[in-house]
C-alpha positions as CSV (number, residue, x, y, z in Angstrom):
1,M,50.2,-46.4,53.9
2,T,48.4,-46.3,57.4
3,P,49.2,-48.9,60.2
4,E,45.9,-50.3,59.5
5,K,46.3,-51.0,56.2
6,Q,49.6,-52.5,56.8
7,L,48.0,-54.8,59.5
8,E,45.0,-55.8,56.9
9,Q,47.6,-56.4,54.1
10,L,49.7,-58.5,56.3
11,V,46.6,-60.6,57.1
12,D,45.7,-61.0,53.6
13,N,49.3,-62.2,52.7
14,N,49.2,-64.8,55.8
15,K,46.0,-66.1,54.5
16,D,47.6,-66.8,51.1
17,L,50.9,-68.7,52.6
18,G,51.5,-71.9,50.6
19,K,49.3,-70.9,47.9
20,S,50.9,-70.0,44.5
21,R,49.4,-67.1,42.6
22,S,50.3,-66.0,39.0
23,P,50.9,-62.4,38.3
24,L,47.5,-62.2,36.7
25,Q,45.8,-63.2,39.7
26,D,47.8,-61.0,41.7
27,A,46.7,-57.9,39.7
28,M,43.2,-59.0,39.6
29,R,43.6,-59.4,43.4
30,E,44.9,-55.6,43.7
31,F,42.2,-54.3,41.3
32,R,39.5,-55.5,43.4
33,R,40.7,-53.7,46.2
34,N,40.5,-50.4,44.4
35,K,36.6,-49.6,45.1
36,I,36.8,-46.6,42.7
37,A,38.2,-48.7,39.8
38,V,35.7,-51.3,40.3
39,G,32.9,-49.0,40.2
40,G,34.2,-47.5,37.0
41,M,34.5,-50.8,35.5
42,V,30.7,-51.8,36.5
43,F,29.6,-48.8,35.3
44,V,31.3,-48.9,31.7
45,V,29.9,-52.6,31.5
46,F,26.3,-51.1,32.5
47,V,26.8,-48.6,29.7
48,M,27.6,-51.6,27.1
49,I,24.7,-53.2,28.1
50,V,22.7,-50.3,27.4
51,A,24.0,-49.5,24.1
52,I,23.7,-53.2,23.0
53,A,20.3,-53.2,24.3
54,A,19.3,-49.6,23.3
55,P,15.6,-50.4,22.2
56,V,14.8,-51.7,25.8
57,F,16.2,-48.7,27.4
58,A,14.8,-46.1,25.2
59,P,11.0,-45.7,24.6
60,Y,11.4,-44.6,21.3
61,H,13.9,-44.7,18.3
62,Y,16.5,-41.5,18.3
63,A,14.9,-40.1,15.1
64,T,11.2,-40.5,16.2
65,Q,9.9,-36.7,16.0
66,N,6.8,-35.4,17.7
67,L,7.0,-31.7,16.6
68,R,4.0,-30.6,18.8
69,N,6.0,-31.0,21.8
70,N,9.3,-29.7,20.7
71,R,11.4,-28.6,23.8
72,A,9.6,-30.1,26.3
73,K,10.7,-30.1,30.0
74,P,12.1,-33.3,31.9
75,M,8.9,-35.6,33.0
76,E,6.2,-33.6,31.2
77,G,3.7,-35.3,29.5
78,Y,2.1,-35.3,26.4
79,D,-1.1,-36.7,24.5
80,I,-0.5,-39.1,21.6
81,L,-2.8,-41.3,19.7
82,V,-2.9,-45.2,21.0
83,S,-2.2,-46.2,17.1
84,Y,1.0,-43.8,17.1
85,A,2.5,-45.3,20.4
86,E,1.5,-49.1,19.5
87,K,3.6,-48.4,16.2
88,E,6.5,-46.3,17.4
89,C,7.0,-46.9,21.3
90,H,9.4,-49.8,22.2
91,W,7.5,-49.6,26.0
92,Y,4.2,-50.4,24.4
93,N,2.2,-53.0,26.4
94,T,5.1,-53.6,28.9
95,P,5.0,-52.4,32.6
96,L,7.0,-49.2,31.4
97,E,4.5,-48.4,29.0
98,W,4.1,-45.0,31.1
99,G,7.2,-44.0,29.3
100,C,5.3,-43.7,25.9
101,T,3.7,-40.6,27.0
102,V,6.1,-38.8,29.2
103,F,9.6,-37.2,27.9
104,I,11.9,-38.5,30.7
105,A,14.6,-36.1,29.8
106,G,12.6,-33.6,27.7
107,S,12.4,-33.3,24.2
108,D,14.6,-31.4,21.6
109,A,13.8,-28.5,19.0
110,L,12.5,-31.1,17.0
111,G,10.4,-33.0,19.3
112,R,12.7,-36.1,19.6
113,D,12.8,-37.8,23.0
114,L,16.0,-36.8,24.6
115,W,16.5,-39.6,27.0
116,S,16.2,-42.0,24.0
117,R,18.6,-40.0,21.9
118,I,21.4,-40.2,25.1
119,V,20.7,-44.0,25.1
120,Y,21.2,-44.4,21.6
121,G,24.2,-42.1,21.6
122,T,26.1,-44.6,23.9
123,R,26.6,-46.8,20.6
124,V,28.3,-43.5,19.3
125,S,30.7,-43.0,21.9
126,L,31.6,-46.7,22.7
127,S,31.9,-47.5,19.2
128,V,34.5,-44.6,18.6
129,A,36.3,-45.4,22.0
130,L,36.8,-48.9,21.1
131,A,37.3,-48.8,17.5
132,A,40.0,-45.8,17.6
133,A,41.4,-47.6,20.8
134,T,41.9,-50.8,18.4
135,V,43.2,-49.1,15.3
136,S,45.6,-47.1,17.7
137,L,46.7,-50.1,19.6
138,V,47.1,-52.5,16.2
139,I,49.0,-49.8,14.2
140,G,51.3,-48.5,17.0
141,L,52.3,-52.2,18.6
142,I,53.2,-53.1,14.7
143,Y,55.0,-50.1,14.1
144,G,56.9,-50.1,17.6
145,T,57.8,-53.8,17.6
146,V,59.1,-53.7,14.2
147,S,61.2,-50.7,15.0
148,G,62.3,-51.9,18.1
149,Y,63.2,-55.4,17.2
150,S,65.2,-54.5,14.2
151,G,67.4,-51.5,15.7
152,G,70.1,-49.9,13.8
153,R,69.3,-47.8,10.8
154,V,65.8,-49.1,10.6
155,D,65.0,-48.1,13.9
156,N,66.5,-44.7,13.5
157,L,64.6,-44.1,10.7
158,M,61.3,-45.3,11.9
159,M,61.6,-43.2,15.1
160,R,62.7,-40.1,13.1
161,I,59.3,-40.3,11.2
162,V,57.5,-40.6,14.5
163,D,59.3,-37.5,15.9
164,F,58.2,-35.7,12.6
165,L,54.7,-36.8,13.1
166,Y,54.7,-35.6,16.9
167,A,55.7,-32.2,15.8
168,I,52.6,-31.8,13.8
169,P,49.4,-30.9,15.7
170,L,47.0,-33.9,15.6
171,L,43.6,-31.8,15.9
172,P,43.8,-30.0,13.0
173,I,45.0,-32.9,11.1
174,I,41.9,-34.9,12.3
175,I,39.9,-31.8,11.5
176,L,40.8,-31.6,8.0
177,M,40.6,-35.3,7.4
178,T,37.3,-35.3,8.6
179,V,36.4,-32.3,6.4
180,Y,38.0,-34.0,3.3
181,F,36.0,-37.2,3.8
182,N,32.8,-35.4,4.4
183,A,32.9,-33.6,1.4
184,V,34.0,-36.6,-0.8
185,S,30.7,-38.5,0.6
186,R,28.7,-35.6,-0.2
187,Q,30.1,-35.7,-3.9
188,G,30.1,-39.5,-3.9
189,A,32.1,-41.8,-5.9
190,E,31.1,-44.4,-8.6
191,S,33.5,-46.8,-8.1
192,G,36.8,-47.8,-6.5
193,L,37.7,-48.0,-2.9
194,M,36.4,-44.7,-2.1
195,S,32.9,-45.6,-3.2
196,V,33.1,-48.9,-0.7
197,L,34.0,-46.6,2.1
198,I,31.4,-44.2,1.5
199,N,28.6,-46.6,1.5
200,L,30.3,-48.3,4.7
201,D,30.6,-44.6,6.2
202,R,26.5,-44.2,5.3
203,L,25.6,-47.4,6.7
204,A,27.7,-46.7,10.0
205,G,25.9,-43.4,10.0
206,G,28.9,-41.2,9.4
207,L,31.0,-43.2,12.1
208,L,33.7,-44.8,9.6
209,F,35.5,-41.7,8.9
210,V,35.5,-40.9,12.1
211,F,37.4,-44.0,13.1
212,I,39.7,-43.6,10.5
213,A,40.4,-39.8,11.3
214,I,40.7,-40.8,15.3
215,G,42.4,-44.0,15.0
216,A,44.9,-43.4,12.1
217,L,46.9,-40.7,13.8
218,N,46.5,-41.8,17.3
219,W,49.0,-44.3,17.2
220,I,52.2,-42.5,17.8
221,G,52.4,-43.0,21.2
222,M,51.7,-46.7,21.2
223,A,54.6,-46.9,19.0
224,R,57.2,-45.5,21.0
225,L,55.8,-47.3,23.8
226,A,55.8,-50.4,22.3
227,R,59.5,-49.8,20.8
228,G,60.5,-49.0,24.5
229,Q,59.0,-52.3,25.7
230,V,60.5,-54.4,22.8
231,L,64.1,-52.4,23.1
232,S,63.9,-53.8,27.2
233,Y,62.5,-57.3,26.5
234,K,64.7,-58.3,23.4
235,E,67.7,-58.6,25.5
236,K,66.2,-60.6,28.5
237,E,67.6,-64.2,28.6
238,F,64.4,-65.9,27.6
239,V,64.9,-64.2,24.3
240,E,68.5,-65.1,23.8
241,A,67.6,-68.4,24.9
242,A,65.0,-68.8,22.0
243,R,67.7,-67.3,19.4
244,A,70.1,-70.0,20.9
245,I,67.9,-72.8,19.9
246,G,67.5,-71.4,16.4
247,A,64.1,-69.6,16.7
248,G,63.3,-67.2,13.6
249,N,62.5,-63.6,14.2
250,G,59.0,-64.1,13.4
251,H,58.5,-67.1,16.3
252,I,60.4,-64.6,18.7
253,I,57.9,-61.5,18.3
254,F,54.7,-63.4,18.1
255,K,55.6,-65.8,21.0
256,H,57.9,-63.9,23.3
257,L,58.0,-60.2,22.7
258,I,54.2,-59.7,21.7
259,P,52.7,-61.3,24.6
260,N,55.0,-59.3,27.2
261,V,54.5,-55.9,25.8
262,L,50.8,-56.1,25.4
263,G,50.0,-55.7,28.8
264,P,51.4,-51.9,29.1
265,L,49.8,-51.0,26.0
266,L,46.6,-52.4,26.8
267,I,46.5,-50.1,29.8
268,A,48.2,-47.1,28.0
269,E,45.1,-47.4,25.7
270,S,42.4,-47.7,28.4
271,M,43.4,-44.8,29.8
272,A,43.7,-43.0,26.4
273,I,39.9,-43.9,25.7
274,P,38.5,-41.1,27.6
275,G,40.4,-38.8,25.2
276,Y,38.9,-40.5,22.0
277,I,35.6,-40.0,23.2
278,F,36.0,-36.4,24.0
279,L,37.6,-35.8,20.5
280,E,34.4,-37.3,19.1
281,A,32.1,-35.2,20.8
282,A,34.5,-32.2,20.0
283,L,34.2,-32.9,16.3
284,S,30.3,-33.5,16.4
285,F,29.8,-30.3,18.3
286,I,31.5,-28.2,15.4
287,G,29.5,-30.6,13.1
288,L,32.2,-32.7,11.8
289,G,31.3,-36.3,13.5
290,V,28.5,-38.4,13.0
291,T,25.9,-38.0,10.2
292,P,22.3,-36.5,11.6
293,P,20.3,-37.8,12.8
294,T,22.5,-40.2,14.2
295,P,22.5,-39.1,17.9
296,S,26.1,-37.9,19.3
297,W,26.6,-36.3,23.0
298,G,28.8,-33.7,21.3
299,A,26.0,-32.7,18.7
300,M,23.3,-32.6,21.2
301,I,25.1,-30.4,23.3
302,N,25.8,-28.1,20.1
303,E,22.0,-28.1,19.4
304,G,20.8,-27.3,23.0
305,Y,23.6,-24.9,24.1
306,S,22.0,-21.9,22.3
307,G,19.0,-21.8,24.4
308,I,20.9,-23.0,27.4
309,R,18.8,-20.4,29.8
310,S,15.6,-21.5,28.9
311,N,16.1,-25.2,28.3
312,P,19.2,-26.1,30.3
313,H,18.1,-29.7,30.1
314,L,19.1,-30.1,26.4
315,V,22.6,-29.3,27.5
316,L,22.5,-30.8,31.1
317,F,21.7,-34.4,30.0
318,P,24.3,-35.2,27.3
319,G,26.9,-33.3,29.3
320,V,26.5,-35.4,32.3
321,A,26.4,-38.5,30.4
322,L,29.8,-37.5,28.6
323,S,31.4,-36.5,31.7
324,V,30.2,-39.8,33.8
325,L,31.3,-42.1,31.2
326,T,34.8,-40.7,30.6
327,L,35.5,-40.0,34.5
328,A,34.2,-44.1,34.4
329,F,37.1,-45.0,31.9
330,N,39.7,-42.8,33.6
331,F,38.8,-44.5,36.8
332,M,39.2,-48.0,35.6
333,G,42.4,-47.0,33.5
334,D,43.9,-45.9,36.8
335,G,42.9,-48.9,38.5
336,M,44.4,-51.4,36.1
337,R,47.8,-49.2,35.8
338,D,47.9,-49.6,39.7
339,A,47.1,-53.5,39.5
340,F,49.7,-54.1,36.8
341,D,52.4,-52.0,37.8
342,T,53.9,-53.6,40.9
343,R,56.2,-50.6,41.5
344,L,52.8,-48.7,42.5
345,R,51.2,-51.5,44.5
346,G,50.8,-50.8,48.3
347,R,51.4,-46.9,48.0
348,N,47.5,-45.9,48.4
């Protein structure tokens, strides 16, 4: 740490003398000092707003076609009927009405507005990131907590299962699962649980099976981390005190252990989100992701890379969007780790 930063930190500490702060307040104060992490969080929040209010930020629906203007260049204008714009364009009769007759980021081979598809594609990337992270966190937390708290033979057996799964390459398994789910979805099912899942997957544009494939196989690292945290905390004084007053196992787990181990797991999961986004993009790139015409940045890159020399914008715009979003999550995750881990504070 430079002398200037040491002086600044000393002044800040003197200002706070006599004021008591909780560990969470200390962590948030440290996070706010990391400008890159704050910038990443602001961008992620902005992308979430764009995903929720996609019709506001996109002139057309992602499936709207204009075959007379396929592979248009960025900011290239085109002629349309007023009735067509009034019916299809979200920006008609607004100050942004000029966007109804201009391809802001160009158009793809089917004449679909590329900017609109990129905007709607944020829904896919964020949905996969949040759903896969939630599934991974819940399964890993439950599995690791039970294993670490039980100990003995139960812990040994559960961890040997995790070790076995670690030896299996996850990407081929995920690909096989998505291929299987897509095949079953094409064949259809008349009744039962699979029929319900197929209908839900169709309503979600092919995202449900992607959620299942990605989230259900990425909990292994969370389980090992949760087990390690539980092994550390279950020998602490406050847990021994809870046992001494007759608290049951459920009370100790839910009231004492999980609240303490959840923080590191959330930080680790936030740093794993960029991997989920890239994994979904890779699956969509090879045709195993969302169902067309649902937009995915990986599928858009696949559609445009064959003509990258003549129409580089078809790859450039979704590629930049994918890269910037993953970088923002990385910056935010690094900032959260530095803020909540007291051993890393003051090193930068």
